[in-house]
gemmi code that builds the backbone of each chain (N, CA, C; Angstrom):
import gemmi

chains = {
    "A": [
        ("GLY", (42.321, -77.641, 51.381), (41.583, -77.877, 49.461), (42.605, -77.377, 48.972)),
        ("ALA", (42.658, -77.664, 47.576), (43.805, -77.111, 47.037), (44.112, -75.781, 46.458)),
        ("VAL", (45.205, -75.047, 46.496), (45.813, -73.938, 46.704), (46.660, -73.680, 45.368)),
        ("VAL", (46.356, -72.622, 44.577), (47.059, -72.250, 43.935), (47.941, -71.092, 44.126)),
        ("SER", (49.251, -70.504, 44.278), (49.633, -69.309, 44.566), (50.358, -68.628, 43.242)),
        ("GLN", (50.349, -68.075, 43.522), (50.626, -67.196, 42.140), (51.210, -65.749, 42.516)),
        ("HIS", (52.547, -65.839, 41.991), (53.663, -63.910, 42.400), (54.208, -64.044, 40.818)),
        ("PRO", (54.412, -62.507, 41.116), (53.800, -61.546, 42.318), (52.595, -61.172, 41.851)),
        ("SER", (52.048, -60.336, 42.516), (50.973, -60.279, 42.256), (50.161, -58.695, 41.480)),
        ("ARG", (51.421, -58.072, 41.967), (51.270, -56.503, 41.272), (52.899, -56.368, 40.955)),
        ("VAL", (52.992, -56.053, 40.033), (54.345, -55.418, 39.025), (53.911, -54.917, 38.346)),
        ("ILE", (55.499, -53.499, 38.284), (55.585, -52.625, 37.211), (56.649, -52.299, 36.305)),
        ("CYS", (56.694, -52.461, 35.544), (57.749, -52.623, 34.580), (57.828, -51.576, 33.517)),
        ("LYS", (58.974, -50.986, 33.143), (58.988, -50.508, 31.804), (59.185, -51.690, 30.575)),
        ("SER", (58.791, -50.175, 29.534), (58.156, -50.952, 28.236), (59.537, -51.892, 27.750)),
        ("GLY", (60.066, -53.060, 27.241), (61.180, -53.399, 26.202), (61.821, -54.066, 27.695)),
        ("THR", (60.904, -54.425, 28.795), (61.475, -55.483, 29.860), (61.019, -56.948, 30.008)),
        ("SER", (61.149, -57.903, 30.435), (60.559, -59.117, 30.649), (60.399, -58.773, 32.033)),
        ("VAL", (59.124, -60.143, 31.906), (58.207, -59.683, 33.329), (58.336, -61.195, 33.371)),
        ("LYS", (58.129, -62.079, 34.436), (57.996, -63.771, 34.962), (56.997, -63.544, 35.916)),
        ("ILE", (55.773, -64.783, 35.501), (54.925, -64.614, 36.371), (54.558, -66.475, 36.912)),
        ("GLU", (54.876, -66.368, 38.467), (54.758, -67.820, 38.053), (53.598, -68.148, 38.842)),
        ("CYS", (53.095, -69.280, 38.854), (52.197, -70.287, 39.535), (52.543, -71.608, 39.902)),
        ("ARG", (52.513, -71.692, 41.637), (52.414, -72.913, 41.546), (51.542, -73.857, 42.570)),
        ("SER", (51.313, -74.673, 41.825), (50.024, -75.236, 43.273), (51.061, -75.761, 44.056)),
        ("LEU", (50.285, -75.443, 45.589), (50.966, -75.936, 46.548), (50.767, -77.407, 47.440)),
        ("ASP", (49.506, -77.618, 46.843), (48.891, -79.043, 47.943), (49.313, -80.490, 46.849)),
        ("PHE", (49.363, -80.270, 45.650), (48.501, -80.780, 44.357), (49.773, -81.200, 43.442)),
        ("GLN", (49.758, -82.155, 42.848), (50.360, -82.186, 41.379), (49.240, -81.573, 40.191)),
        ("ALA", (50.244, -80.767, 39.289), (49.453, -80.184, 38.282), (49.987, -80.417, 36.867)),
        ("THR", (49.744, -81.245, 36.156), (50.343, -81.523, 35.288), (49.945, -80.655, 33.957)),
        ("THR", (48.828, -80.096, 34.207), (48.615, -79.378, 33.293), (47.590, -77.877, 33.926)),
        ("MET", (48.192, -76.758, 33.717), (47.322, -75.900, 33.941), (46.917, -74.914, 33.055)),
        ("PHE", (46.607, -73.250, 33.281), (46.108, -72.452, 32.115), (45.802, -71.127, 32.965)),
        ("TRP", (46.939, -70.321, 31.879), (46.844, -69.322, 31.798), (46.051, -68.171, 30.721)),
        ("TYR", (45.014, -67.531, 31.688), (44.280, -66.200, 31.483), (44.382, -64.897, 31.488)),
        ("ARG", (43.869, -63.943, 30.549), (44.334, -62.674, 30.574), (43.025, -62.022, 30.942)),
        ("GLN", (43.103, -61.117, 31.791), (41.192, -60.539, 31.986), (41.650, -59.002, 31.716)),
        ("PHE", (41.037, -58.120, 30.558), (41.332, -56.570, 30.369), (40.239, -56.041, 31.410)),
        ("PRO", (40.147, -55.048, 31.469), (39.575, -53.781, 32.438), (38.041, -54.368, 31.873)),
        ("LYS", (37.094, -54.708, 33.547), (35.691, -55.202, 33.366), (35.362, -55.922, 32.251)),
        ("LYS", (36.728, -57.052, 31.551), (36.239, -57.672, 30.545), (36.282, -58.981, 31.368)),
        ("SER", (35.849, -60.366, 30.736), (35.683, -61.703, 30.885), (36.994, -62.168, 31.208)),
        ("LEU", (37.525, -63.417, 31.374), (38.424, -64.076, 30.864), (38.584, -64.768, 29.972)),
        ("MET", (40.167, -64.537, 29.254), (40.286, -64.963, 28.447), (41.412, -65.982, 27.972)),
        ("LEU", (41.091, -67.096, 27.562), (41.906, -68.207, 27.977), (43.418, -68.043, 27.042)),
        ("MET", (44.564, -68.146, 27.359), (45.695, -67.220, 26.356), (46.574, -69.072, 26.492)),
        ("ALA", (46.664, -69.065, 27.247), (47.407, -71.173, 26.984), (46.871, -72.098, 27.933)),
        ("THR", (47.117, -73.469, 27.079), (47.333, -74.711, 28.329), (48.605, -75.122, 28.796)),
        ("SER", (49.531, -74.869, 29.598), (50.484, -75.206, 30.079), (50.748, -76.509, 30.585)),
        ("ASN", (51.704, -77.523, 29.827), (51.475, -79.334, 29.863), (52.867, -79.498, 30.611)),
        ("GLU", (53.089, -80.048, 31.620), (54.138, -80.368, 32.428), (54.926, -81.139, 31.396)),
        ("GLY", (55.964, -80.540, 31.277), (57.239, -81.727, 30.676), (57.033, -81.482, 29.025)),
        ("SER", (56.287, -80.936, 28.391), (55.661, -80.596, 26.938), (55.477, -79.061, 26.928)),
        ("LYS", (55.459, -78.617, 24.761), (54.843, -77.341, 24.958), (53.797, -76.873, 25.402)),
        ("ALA", (53.383, -76.185, 25.390), (52.074, -75.121, 25.603), (51.538, -75.127, 24.421)),
        ("THR", (49.783, -75.132, 24.848), (49.239, -75.079, 23.893), (48.658, -73.359, 24.065)),
        ("TYR", (49.062, -72.717, 22.702), (48.206, -71.748, 23.111), (47.214, -71.419, 21.980)),
        ("GLU", (46.335, -70.284, 22.467), (44.969, -70.329, 22.133), (45.227, -69.373, 20.071)),
        ("GLN", (44.277, -69.347, 19.917), (44.061, -68.400, 18.418), (44.609, -67.183, 18.559)),
        ("GLY", (45.238, -66.419, 18.326), (45.581, -65.112, 18.473), (46.569, -64.737, 19.266)),
        ("VAL", (47.161, -65.607, 19.769), (47.713, -65.494, 21.289), (49.400, -65.779, 20.746)),
        ("GLU", (50.401, -64.474, 20.867), (51.879, -64.582, 20.098), (52.452, -65.678, 21.070)),
        ("LYS", (53.008, -66.640, 20.180), (54.109, -67.173, 21.622), (54.995, -66.849, 21.905)),
        ("ASP", (55.626, -66.332, 20.876), (56.932, -65.505, 21.038), (57.188, -64.605, 22.485)),
        ("LYS", (56.045, -63.830, 22.801), (55.607, -62.715, 23.561), (55.636, -63.414, 24.860)),
        ("PHE", (54.481, -64.548, 24.695), (54.219, -65.045, 26.532), (54.983, -66.540, 26.146)),
        ("LEU", (56.070, -66.051, 27.055), (56.608, -67.815, 26.826), (55.771, -68.739, 28.133)),
        ("ILE", (56.326, -70.077, 27.887), (55.611, -70.441, 29.390), (56.079, -71.766, 29.450)),
        ("ASN", (56.207, -71.908, 30.355), (57.287, -73.079, 30.941), (56.573, -73.548, 32.062)),
        ("HIS", (56.312, -75.266, 32.177), (56.106, -76.033, 33.004), (56.682, -77.284, 33.301)),
        ("ALA", (57.989, -76.373, 33.917), (59.091, -77.065, 33.839), (58.970, -78.720, 35.460)),
        ("SER", (57.556, -77.746, 36.166), (57.415, -79.527, 37.015), (56.269, -79.811, 37.577)),
        ("LEU", (56.016, -80.400, 38.316), (54.865, -80.584, 38.592), (53.834, -79.887, 39.358)),
        ("THR", (54.684, -79.016, 40.057), (53.510, -77.748, 40.976), (53.953, -76.412, 40.279)),
        ("LEU", (55.135, -76.091, 39.270), (55.135, -74.452, 39.057), (55.596, -74.728, 37.112)),
        ("SER", (54.116, -73.502, 36.905), (53.960, -72.993, 35.478), (54.644, -71.763, 35.719)),
        ("THR", (55.402, -71.186, 34.634), (55.494, -69.599, 34.754), (54.905, -69.719, 33.175)),
        ("LEU", (54.700, -68.001, 33.198), (55.083, -67.129, 32.135), (55.629, -65.796, 32.279)),
        ("THR", (55.993, -65.406, 30.963), (56.997, -65.006, 30.951), (56.493, -63.619, 29.633)),
        ("VAL", (56.364, -62.746, 30.030), (55.953, -61.793, 29.026), (56.916, -60.802, 28.610)),
        ("THR", (57.627, -61.499, 27.692), (58.950, -60.513, 26.969), (58.755, -59.378, 25.742)),
        ("SER", (59.635, -58.815, 26.412), (59.746, -57.012, 25.668), (58.658, -56.433, 26.141)),
        ("ALA", (58.194, -56.162, 27.027), (56.827, -55.862, 27.421), (56.190, -54.624, 26.817)),
        ("HIS", (55.058, -54.676, 26.597), (54.796, -53.112, 25.723), (53.597, -52.302, 26.981)),
        ("PRO", (53.231, -51.181, 26.836), (51.585, -50.754, 27.518), (50.467, -51.233, 27.185)),
        ("GLU", (50.009, -52.270, 25.840), (49.018, -52.475, 25.554), (49.221, -53.921, 26.190)),
        ("ASP", (50.736, -54.486, 26.558), (50.375, -55.931, 27.710), (49.923, -55.538, 29.010)),
        ("SER", (49.387, -54.471, 29.556), (49.453, -54.318, 30.701), (47.777, -54.827, 30.932)),
        ("SER", (47.613, -55.920, 31.665), (46.948, -55.953, 32.213), (46.863, -57.404, 33.513)),
        ("PHE", (45.300, -57.921, 33.486), (45.596, -59.214, 34.829), (45.997, -60.116, 34.351)),
        ("TYR", (46.616, -60.896, 34.511), (47.123, -62.497, 34.481), (46.851, -63.364, 35.330)),
        ("ILE", (46.201, -64.292, 35.409), (45.999, -65.647, 36.108), (45.859, -66.830, 35.765)),
        ("CYS", (46.188, -67.242, 36.979), (46.904, -69.276, 36.372), (45.380, -69.852, 36.815)),
        ("SER", (45.266, -70.623, 36.361), (44.874, -71.855, 37.375), (44.724, -73.318, 37.248)),
        ("ALA", (43.949, -73.891, 37.703), (44.598, -75.457, 37.571), (43.689, -76.388, 38.166)),
        ("ARG", (43.416, -77.305, 37.783), (42.307, -78.730, 38.283), (41.030, -78.460, 38.152)),
        ("ASP", (40.528, -77.938, 37.018), (39.397, -77.989, 36.358), (38.743, -76.874, 35.004)),
        ("PRO", (38.854, -75.716, 35.547), (39.745, -75.123, 36.899), (39.060, -74.245, 37.853)),
        ("SER", (38.529, -75.446, 38.558), (38.420, -74.709, 40.062), (39.248, -74.124, 41.270)),
        ("VAL", (40.186, -74.193, 40.856), (41.480, -73.549, 41.504), (42.242, -72.669, 40.850)),
        ("PHE", (42.023, -71.449, 41.156), (42.627, -70.057, 41.013), (44.018, -69.518, 41.571)),
        ("GLY", (44.890, -68.931, 40.655), (46.036, -68.006, 41.604), (45.082, -67.079, 41.984)),
        ("GLN", (45.933, -66.131, 42.649), (45.509, -64.557, 42.908), (45.310, -63.813, 42.107)),
        ("GLY", (46.375, -64.130, 40.910), (46.422, -62.814, 39.683), (47.228, -62.072, 40.030)),
        ("THR", (48.004, -61.420, 38.825), (49.128, -60.485, 38.864), (48.532, -59.759, 38.235)),
        ("ARG", (48.550, -58.224, 38.468), (48.428, -56.988, 37.757), (49.837, -56.069, 37.198)),
        ("LEU", (49.253, -56.695, 35.773), (50.969, -55.807, 35.345), (50.581, -54.321, 34.414)),
        ("THR", (51.386, -53.546, 34.392), (51.081, -52.451, 34.729), (53.133, -52.189, 33.441)),
        ("VAL", (52.564, -51.795, 32.602), (54.028, -51.502, 31.015), (53.836, -50.187, 30.886)),
        ("VAL", (54.912, -49.126, 31.827), (54.961, -47.903, 31.743), (56.103, -47.953, 30.625)),
    ],
    "B": [
        ("ALA", (31.500, -75.589, 18.876), (31.733, -74.147, 19.642), (30.741, -73.853, 20.872)),
        ("GLN", (31.371, -73.452, 22.026), (31.059, -73.216, 23.432), (30.165, -71.391, 23.334)),
        ("LYS", (29.780, -71.351, 24.207), (29.211, -70.054, 24.341), (28.672, -69.714, 25.535)),
        ("VAL", (28.875, -69.326, 26.664), (28.260, -68.874, 27.875), (27.683, -67.343, 28.000)),
        ("THR", (26.414, -66.771, 28.071), (25.885, -65.836, 27.869), (25.363, -64.835, 28.657)),
        ("GLN", (26.116, -64.363, 29.826), (24.948, -63.465, 31.423), (24.819, -61.542, 30.430)),
        ("ALA", (23.088, -62.703, 30.386), (22.915, -61.109, 29.482), (22.829, -59.939, 30.346)),
        ("GLN", (22.603, -60.327, 31.529), (23.007, -58.967, 32.682), (24.271, -58.048, 33.314)),
        ("THR", (24.946, -57.527, 32.608), (25.902, -56.676, 32.881), (26.058, -56.395, 34.055)),
        ("GLU", (25.196, -55.052, 34.788), (24.988, -54.928, 36.254), (23.781, -54.880, 36.813)),
        ("ILE", (23.706, -55.328, 38.171), (22.835, -55.648, 38.822), (23.379, -54.435, 39.771)),
        ("SER", (22.462, -53.504, 40.422), (21.949, -53.007, 41.829), (21.302, -53.428, 42.237)),
        ("VAL", (21.188, -53.911, 43.848), (19.968, -53.991, 44.696), (20.417, -53.712, 46.128)),
        ("VAL", (19.524, -53.718, 47.108), (19.224, -52.896, 48.420), (19.627, -53.966, 49.281)),
        ("GLU", (20.442, -54.194, 50.220), (21.399, -55.131, 51.205), (19.574, -55.890, 51.824)),
        ("LYS", (19.424, -56.694, 51.511), (18.876, -58.016, 52.208), (17.623, -58.448, 51.303)),
        ("GLU", (17.706, -57.682, 50.120), (16.673, -58.554, 48.563), (17.382, -59.788, 48.353)),
        ("ASP", (16.631, -59.966, 47.818), (17.104, -61.220, 47.200), (17.413, -60.857, 45.510)),
        ("VAL", (18.734, -61.421, 44.601), (19.232, -61.081, 43.509), (19.336, -62.376, 42.948)),
        ("THR", (18.741, -62.406, 41.439), (19.647, -63.951, 40.272), (20.374, -63.827, 39.625)),
        ("LEU", (21.135, -63.744, 39.355), (22.440, -63.880, 38.142), (21.867, -64.844, 37.361)),
        ("ASP", (22.003, -64.546, 35.881), (21.220, -66.056, 34.689), (22.452, -65.803, 33.976)),
        ("CYS", (22.307, -67.092, 34.019), (23.290, -67.693, 32.804), (23.311, -68.690, 31.997)),
        ("VAL", (23.334, -68.186, 30.503), (22.747, -69.309, 29.565), (23.645, -69.424, 29.046)),
        ("TYR", (23.784, -71.137, 28.421), (25.099, -71.699, 27.885), (24.537, -72.249, 26.523)),
        ("GLU", (25.864, -72.509, 25.271), (25.694, -73.517, 24.874), (27.015, -74.684, 24.435)),
        ("THR", (26.207, -75.372, 24.290), (27.907, -76.553, 24.246), (27.083, -77.635, 23.379)),
        ("ARG", (27.573, -78.603, 22.428), (27.516, -79.816, 21.383), (27.712, -81.229, 22.493)),
        ("ASP", (28.798, -80.789, 23.258), (28.803, -81.852, 24.489), (28.039, -82.115, 24.757)),
        ("THR", (27.703, -83.720, 25.126), (27.177, -84.004, 25.727), (26.919, -83.972, 27.242)),
        ("THR", (28.112, -84.132, 27.424), (28.923, -84.224, 29.372), (29.868, -82.711, 29.047)),
        ("TYR", (29.872, -82.017, 30.227), (30.263, -81.011, 30.447), (29.744, -80.928, 31.974)),
        ("TYR", (30.582, -79.663, 32.335), (30.590, -78.939, 33.671), (30.442, -77.817, 33.783)),
        ("LEU", (29.699, -77.246, 34.552), (29.536, -75.339, 34.509), (30.256, -75.322, 36.315)),
        ("PHE", (30.363, -74.084, 35.673), (30.674, -73.552, 37.121), (30.213, -71.613, 37.758)),
        ("TRP", (30.197, -71.258, 38.628), (30.145, -69.807, 38.847), (31.743, -69.511, 39.460)),
        ("TYR", (31.686, -68.487, 39.379), (33.236, -67.615, 40.146), (32.789, -66.392, 40.656)),
        ("LYS", (33.230, -65.750, 42.120), (32.939, -64.726, 42.520), (34.196, -64.403, 42.081)),
        ("GLN", (34.176, -62.942, 41.602), (35.154, -61.988, 41.334), (35.549, -60.545, 42.932)),
        ("PRO", (35.719, -59.897, 43.804), (35.561, -59.099, 44.524), (36.767, -58.310, 43.651)),
        ("PRO", (36.473, -57.264, 44.575), (37.552, -56.162, 44.068), (38.919, -56.139, 44.065)),
        ("SER", (39.124, -57.240, 44.915), (40.389, -57.041, 44.955), (40.770, -58.177, 43.475)),
        ("GLY", (40.392, -58.648, 43.259), (41.025, -59.137, 41.433), (40.573, -60.789, 41.885)),
        ("GLU", (40.648, -61.331, 43.034), (40.786, -63.033, 42.753), (39.501, -63.458, 42.652)),
        ("LEU", (39.817, -64.726, 41.857), (38.792, -65.645, 41.168), (38.403, -66.694, 42.637)),
        ("VAL", (37.070, -66.445, 42.647), (36.738, -67.313, 44.236), (36.141, -68.214, 43.682)),
        ("PHE", (36.252, -69.474, 43.659), (35.296, -70.804, 43.202), (34.219, -70.672, 44.149)),
        ("LEU", (32.857, -70.966, 43.681), (31.671, -70.945, 43.848), (30.932, -72.660, 43.842)),
        ("ILE", (30.907, -73.164, 42.724), (30.287, -74.244, 42.840), (30.887, -74.719, 41.220)),
        ("ARG", (30.775, -76.336, 41.252), (30.655, -76.968, 39.759), (29.781, -77.943, 39.600)),
        ("ARG", (28.963, -77.929, 38.423), (28.184, -78.639, 38.518), (27.940, -79.697, 37.505)),
        ("ASN", (28.283, -81.192, 37.319), (28.072, -81.661, 36.255), (26.824, -82.071, 35.031)),
        ("SER", (26.587, -81.643, 33.629), (25.529, -81.777, 33.504), (25.043, -83.434, 33.806)),
        ("PHE", (25.030, -84.318, 34.650), (24.205, -84.916, 34.652), (23.437, -84.631, 35.420)),
        ("ASP", (23.567, -83.884, 36.846), (23.361, -83.507, 37.404), (22.588, -82.546, 37.455)),
        ("GLU", (21.496, -82.755, 37.623), (20.391, -81.504, 37.576), (19.529, -81.235, 39.056)),
        ("GLN", (19.928, -81.522, 39.879), (19.230, -81.359, 41.095), (19.816, -79.803, 41.786)),
        ("ASN", (18.660, -79.086, 41.715), (19.532, -77.948, 42.481), (20.484, -77.883, 44.014)),
        ("GLU", (20.987, -77.288, 43.834), (21.917, -76.978, 45.169), (21.613, -75.746, 45.780)),
        ("ILE", (21.947, -75.542, 47.128), (21.813, -75.088, 47.988), (22.914, -74.909, 49.038)),
        ("SER", (23.497, -73.863, 48.954), (24.647, -73.272, 49.949), (24.494, -71.864, 51.293)),
        ("GLY", (23.945, -72.530, 52.411), (23.995, -71.171, 53.295), (23.088, -69.943, 51.810)),
        ("ARG", (22.857, -69.146, 51.650), (22.280, -68.098, 51.215), (22.540, -67.815, 49.524)),
        ("TYR", (23.299, -68.798, 49.304), (22.973, -69.092, 47.565), (22.582, -69.892, 47.319)),
        ("SER", (22.497, -70.744, 45.967), (21.559, -71.124, 45.641), (21.571, -71.443, 44.052)),
        ("TRP", (21.830, -72.671, 43.536), (21.656, -72.251, 41.806), (20.641, -73.658, 40.982)),
        ("ASN", (20.286, -73.123, 40.253), (19.350, -73.932, 39.928), (19.419, -74.468, 38.119)),
        ("PHE", (19.815, -75.633, 37.851), (20.499, -75.776, 36.809), (18.747, -76.399, 35.792)),
        ("GLN", (19.211, -75.878, 34.731), (17.811, -76.119, 33.631), (18.312, -76.731, 33.010)),
        ("LYS", (18.531, -77.959, 32.538), (19.525, -78.386, 31.169), (18.247, -78.151, 29.308)),
        ("SER", (16.890, -78.364, 29.973), (15.927, -78.320, 28.657), (16.424, -76.855, 28.494)),
        ("THR", (16.729, -75.841, 29.359), (16.821, -74.520, 28.656), (18.201, -73.991, 28.268)),
        ("SER", (18.806, -75.177, 28.905), (20.523, -74.763, 28.733), (20.711, -73.184, 30.116)),
        ("SER", (20.171, -73.462, 31.286), (20.860, -72.118, 32.136), (21.052, -72.834, 33.477)),
        ("PHE", (22.162, -72.249, 34.401), (22.720, -72.614, 35.000), (22.313, -71.073, 35.994)),
        ("ASN", (21.263, -70.865, 36.600), (21.109, -69.462, 37.106), (21.503, -69.402, 38.205)),
        ("PHE", (21.901, -68.193, 39.140), (22.411, -68.276, 40.489), (21.563, -67.229, 41.313)),
        ("THR", (21.261, -68.166, 42.581), (20.355, -67.153, 43.428), (21.282, -66.485, 44.417)),
        ("ILE", (21.294, -65.481, 45.498), (22.062, -65.312, 46.773), (20.473, -64.452, 47.362)),
        ("THR", (20.180, -65.264, 48.275), (18.878, -64.804, 48.911), (19.788, -63.770, 50.469)),
        ("ALA", (18.935, -62.796, 50.561), (19.183, -61.929, 51.410), (20.721, -61.216, 51.625)),
        ("SER", (20.913, -60.565, 50.199), (21.815, -59.741, 50.039), (22.716, -59.179, 50.997)),
        ("GLN", (23.552, -59.300, 51.099), (24.992, -58.505, 51.847), (25.831, -57.590, 51.063)),
        ("VAL", (26.526, -56.514, 51.635), (27.323, -55.722, 50.923), (28.569, -56.125, 50.251)),
        ("VAL", (28.380, -57.683, 51.317), (30.076, -58.249, 51.078), (29.585, -58.861, 49.679)),
        ("ASP", (28.258, -59.206, 49.169), (28.322, -60.001, 48.026), (28.816, -59.305, 47.023)),
        ("SER", (29.149, -57.811, 46.946), (29.708, -56.858, 46.061), (30.698, -57.441, 44.889)),
        ("ALA", (30.197, -57.738, 44.031), (31.905, -58.635, 43.441), (30.938, -59.067, 41.422)),
        ("VAL", (32.083, -59.193, 40.697), (31.344, -59.663, 39.958), (31.630, -60.960, 39.393)),
        ("TYR", (30.229, -61.713, 39.126), (30.156, -62.851, 39.262), (30.030, -63.575, 37.694)),
        ("PHE", (30.658, -64.783, 37.575), (30.934, -65.117, 36.145), (30.942, -66.864, 36.475)),
        ("CYS", (30.301, -66.892, 35.349), (29.438, -68.325, 34.922), (30.317, -68.611, 33.775)),
        ("ALA", (30.477, -70.497, 33.425), (31.803, -71.079, 33.153), (31.205, -72.340, 32.797)),
        ("LEU", (31.810, -72.359, 31.442), (31.534, -73.951, 31.256), (32.410, -74.648, 30.820)),
        ("ARG", (33.007, -76.066, 31.081), (33.399, -76.898, 30.410), (33.549, -77.915, 30.270)),
        ("PRO", (33.736, -78.554, 28.749), (33.503, -79.765, 28.254), (34.523, -80.698, 29.433)),
        ("ASN", (34.132, -82.041, 29.408), (34.532, -83.283, 29.948), (35.381, -83.871, 29.248)),
        ("THR", (36.112, -83.439, 28.403), (37.381, -83.826, 28.539), (38.860, -83.438, 28.838)),
        ("ASN", (39.385, -84.468, 28.811), (40.855, -84.087, 28.819), (41.539, -82.518, 28.544)),
        ("ALA", (41.236, -82.430, 27.473), (41.519, -81.342, 26.694), (40.199, -80.057, 26.894)),
        ("GLY", (39.501, -80.332, 28.022), (38.743, -79.731, 28.249), (39.247, -77.916, 28.334)),
        ("LYS", (38.489, -76.954, 27.208), (38.628, -75.139, 27.693), (37.709, -75.007, 28.479)),
        ("SER", (37.707, -74.094, 28.871), (36.674, -73.493, 30.187), (36.527, -72.302, 29.173)),
        ("THR", (35.191, -72.009, 28.781), (34.383, -70.842, 28.206), (33.703, -69.485, 29.484)),
        ("PHE", (34.402, -68.729, 29.848), (33.940, -67.464, 30.745), (32.605, -66.847, 30.012)),
        ("GLY", (31.535, -66.462, 30.781), (30.541, -65.370, 30.563), (31.112, -63.997, 30.302)),
        ("ASP", (30.668, -62.885, 30.463), (31.335, -61.559, 30.597), (31.285, -61.158, 31.670)),
        ("GLY", (30.231, -61.564, 32.571), (29.905, -61.522, 33.951), (29.400, -60.490, 33.923)),
        ("THR", (28.746, -60.048, 35.392), (28.228, -59.637, 36.410), (28.366, -58.945, 37.510)),
        ("THR", (28.628, -57.682, 37.279), (28.874, -57.011, 38.405), (27.423, -56.844, 39.240)),
        ("LEU", (27.466, -56.855, 40.313), (26.223, -57.311, 41.598), (27.101, -56.607, 42.196)),
        ("THR", (26.159, -55.145, 42.505), (26.481, -53.935, 43.658), (25.400, -53.832, 45.148)),
        ("VAL", (25.758, -54.546, 45.737), (24.758, -54.245, 47.021), (24.682, -53.042, 47.869)),
        ("LYS", (24.270, -52.535, 47.716), (23.903, -50.994, 48.628), (23.277, -51.570, 50.155)),
        ("PRO", (23.432, -50.729, 51.517), (23.259, -50.514, 52.249), (22.137, -50.137, 52.357)),
    ],
}
model = gemmi.Model(1)
for chain_id, residues in chains.items():
    chain = gemmi.Chain(chain_id)
    for i, (resn, *xyz) in enumerate(residues, 1):
        res = gemmi.Residue()
        res.name, res.seqid = resn, gemmi.SeqId(i, " ")
        for name, pos in zip(("N", "CA", "C"), xyz):
            atom = gemmi.Atom()
            atom.name, atom.element = name, gemmi.Element(name[0])
            atom.pos, atom.b_iso = gemmi.Position(*pos), 0.0
            res.add_atom(atom)
        chain.add_residue(res)
    model.add_chain(chain)
structure = gemmi.Structure()
structure.add_model(model)
structure.setup_entities()
């Protein structure tokens, strides 16, 4: 079946640094991928829709300059959290194809 | 606007009991998809089922079954003879059947199955 691979699964970074999260479709091409954020014991919040070869579409309230999304190929989308702060600590998860297929998620901790 | 309501925040059952997780949705779209996902403590989201709004047939997969009632906008999920490994957070989601369709998730139901 279709598989989406997300890396890293966990990352700890210092305040002010940037962190890149990768989302790869392993056995299919994904012109569209979705990035979600999940706070502890909360639901998934759609952050943006990543479109191959064009700009991402961000949801209302999501800072474009803070959360940079690049969908450079049909199998790879990246989310970069720039100048991370402790309040950016969260679980980030990508999906493709419906979203029936999710990546494993990335737990980001900013210290 | 879309909305998915999972009124049960937490459910606790004893192993082998049957348990039903409720999901009620709101949408103005005439065609849409409904999903259920399982999120175990490890965090990854596991896809369980996708149902097209045109198909109101109930579905059974092993110990899992789903009851889709379009008239009441509900898509309930039943686990029969629950097991400890079923302990997880379960999410119901709705997506309109368009190219730009965005999924809306419910707040999730935390199921704890005690031995």
